[in-house]
N, C-alpha and C positions, 0 to 999 in steps of 0.2 A: 190392379194387375192380377190376373188370373193365377191359379195354381195347378198342381197335378191332379189328374181326375181319378188316380189310382185310389182303392181304398186304403185307409189307415197312412195316407201320406199327404202332408202338408207343405211339401217343396214349393217353392217359388222363386221367380227371379230375384226378389228382393234380399234372398239370402245367398245368392250367387249360383243358384242351380239354372240350368239351360232347359227349356221345354220345346217339346216337338208336337207338331199337330198330328192329328190322325190323319192317315192316308186317304186320298180321294178313291182310289181304287176300291170297290165293295169287297173282293175277296181279302185283302190285305186288311181292311179295316176290321172285318169280321174277326180276323185272326188275334188283332190287339184287343178287340173287345173280350174275346174268350179268355185271352191270357191274363188280362187285369183283373178278372173275377168279379165282373160287374155287368148286370144285366140292365144295359141303359143304351140309348141311341146317342152317338158322339154328335154334338154340335159343332159348327165351325170355330167356335172358341174352346173347345176341349183339347186338352194337352195332356202329355204324360213327359215326367221329368228324365233327365240322364240316368239316375239311379237305376232304373227298370230295365236298362240294356247292357248286355255285357259288352265288354272292350271290343270283342272280335266284330261287333255290329257297327263300329264306326271306321270311317275312313282314316287310313293312316297318316296321310300328309294333307288332303284336301280339308279346306276350313271353310266355314259359312261365311257369308259377308259380314257379320258382325264379330268375326274373330274366333268364334267357339267351335266346337266340334261339329262334324258332318256325319249324318246317318249314311249308311249304305242303301242304295235303292230297295233292297229286299229286307231291309233290318226288321227284326221282330223283337219286342219286348218280352223278357222271359224271367225277370228278378222281381218277384214280388212276395210280400210277408203276411199274406192272407192264406186261408185254407185252399184246398184243391177246388178247382172250378166244378161245375156240375158235369162237364164233359172234359175230356183230356185237353190240356194246354197245347198250343200249337207253336212249334219251335223250328219247324221246316215247313216248305210248302205244301206238304200235305198233313193230314191228322194222323197222329200215331195211334195205334191200337194198343189196348192194355196187354201186356205181357202175362202169360199163364204162369202161375208160380212153379218153381221147379219141384219135383217131387223129393221129399226128405227121405233119404236111405235109412232103413233101419239098422240100428246097431246090432251088428253080428257078434255073438259071443263063441269063443273057441275055448277048447280046452287047454290045459297046461301041456304045453311040448317042449319043457326045459330039457328033456334029455338030448335035444338036439345042441343046445348051447353047451352042454357039460362035456361033450365029446369033440372038441374042435378038430378040424383036419389038419393032417401034418403040415402042409405048407402055411396055413395061418398061424399055427404054434410058432414056426420059425419066424415069421414076420414080427410076431409080438414079442419076442426074444430080443429081436433087433432094434425095435422101437425102445425097450428098456434101456439097453445099452447106450442108445442115442442120448437119452435124458442124463445119464450119467456124465458128470463133468470130466472131461479128458485133461490130461497133463499139458497139451498144447495150449488149451485155454487158459489154465493157469500161468503159463509161461508168457502169453501174449498180454495177459492182464498186468502182470509184474513189470513187463517193458513199456507198457501205457503209462502206469504209475511213475516210473523213473523217468520218461519223457515229460510227463506233466510237471514233475519237480524241477527237471531242468529247465522247461520253459519259464517257471514262476521265477527261478533264479536269474535267468536272463532278463526277465522284465525288470526285477528289482535293480540289477546292474545298469540297465538302461535308464531306469528313473535316477539312479545316482549320478549317471554321466549327464543328463540334462540339467540337474542341478549344479554340477560343477562347471558345466558350459555357461550357465546362466551367470555364476560368479565370476568366471573368466572375463565374461563380456562386460560386466560391470566394472572389473578392474580396468580393462582396456580403454573404457569410456572415461574412467577417472585418470589414467595417464595421459589420455588426449588432451587434457586440460593445460598441460604444462610441458608436455614432450611432443615432438613432431613423429611422423610415421617412421621416418628411418631410425630414429632413437629408439623407438619401441621395439622394431626389428632388431636392432643391435643389443637390446637385453637379452635375447635368447643365444647370442654369439659368447664365445669365451673371452677371456679379457686379453687384451692387446690383439685381438683377431685383426688380420689385414682383409678380410672379406667385406667389412663394414662399407657401405657406400654412403656418404654424407650429402645431404641436399644444401642448396646454398643458404636456405634458411638456417638450418642447423649450424654452418660455418659462421654466420654472422652472431647467431646467439653464443657461439662458443666464444667468440671473441670479445664479446661484452663481459661474459662471465670471467674470462681469463683477466681482462683490465680491471674488473671489480674486486677479485678475491687475489690476485697475483699468481705467480707461478707455483709456489707450494700448495697454496688453496686449490688451484685449478688441478695440480695433479693428485692431490689428497681427494678431490672428489671423482676424479678417474679410478683411484685405488678402490674407492667405496663401491665403484660399480655405476657410478653416473654415466650414462652414455654420452660421452664426448669424444671428439677427435684428437689425436695427439697433436702436439704443437708443430711438429714437422708437417703434417698433413694441413694444418690450419695456414702455416705460412705459404705451402705450395699452392693452396686453392685460392688465396688472394691474389688479385692481379698484380697491383703496383707493390714493389716491395724494395727497401733500400736496406742492406745489411751493413751495419758498422760496429766497431768494437766499443765497448765502454766499461769502465770501473764502478759506475752507479747501481744501487741495488734497484729492486722491483718497485719497493716503496717509494724511493726517491724520483724514479721514472714516472709513477703514478702521480704524485704531487705535481709534476710539470703540466699534466693535461693536455699532452701533444699528440695523443693517439699511438704512442710508442709501446712496444711489447718486448720484454726480455726474453731471449732464448735461454735454454738450460745451460748453465756453466758446468766444469768438472766438479765444482765443489759441491752443489747441490743438485747434481743430475739424478733425477728420479724418473724421467721420461724414457723416450726412445730415440734421443739426438745425443750422439757421442762427439759432437764438433766443439769448438771452442765458443765462450760465451759471446752472443751476437746480439744486436739490437736491430729490431725490424721497424721501419716506418711504413704502417698497414694502411691501405686505402679502406 
């Protein structure tokens, strides 16, 4: 595989460089030979690599059949690392003539005319005094700087409070998730209400759960849990929410009724009234 014909250049296609044939047009071929600083007659196998062409000499979009870059029809190589050719390199369709060096102006020396600087004009003197006054810090700048510092301190304090609120919210979320393990949503909402509040709305699941708790711990135990703040409906609410109810009177205690295992629940009697029911002692057969 052939390589580049330019002096001091060993590029070839084996290292990924793209090679271009010398043009068949005698005028353009002569320009290529002059610019490559070599006195020879190119053969059909002579090539120049892509490193000797400026980027402006390639087509922007067009590609060669092999997928590489494609030269413009009037492209001329101008990038070489050897000395100047015996005659000027060709960069445009005509040969450039050497430019004449510009004459160097002789350094002129003048005498000292400092007296003109020592006596400034009246208008310039006033402008100089105004610039000096502008450089001095004004009281308004100090005031604005102080306000800026206060605002920055206030912003830092708010950011600290926001971080504390985020931590507190995170702890409350964890507490709420823990409560959801043994309380229903309506019971969690009831924790935020005052004791004996009539605004609590109990779900059917909570009613059934309260029934089981009352049967398990009895009247006094149930009311004691409510006094401690455990979110449970009152016994009157419990009786009103259940569908099938048979109310009868009895002299038996809660413990004796529980031993019967009949699903019976004792209402509050006047002797141990701790709930919100003021009627006589009743016994409900609950569904």
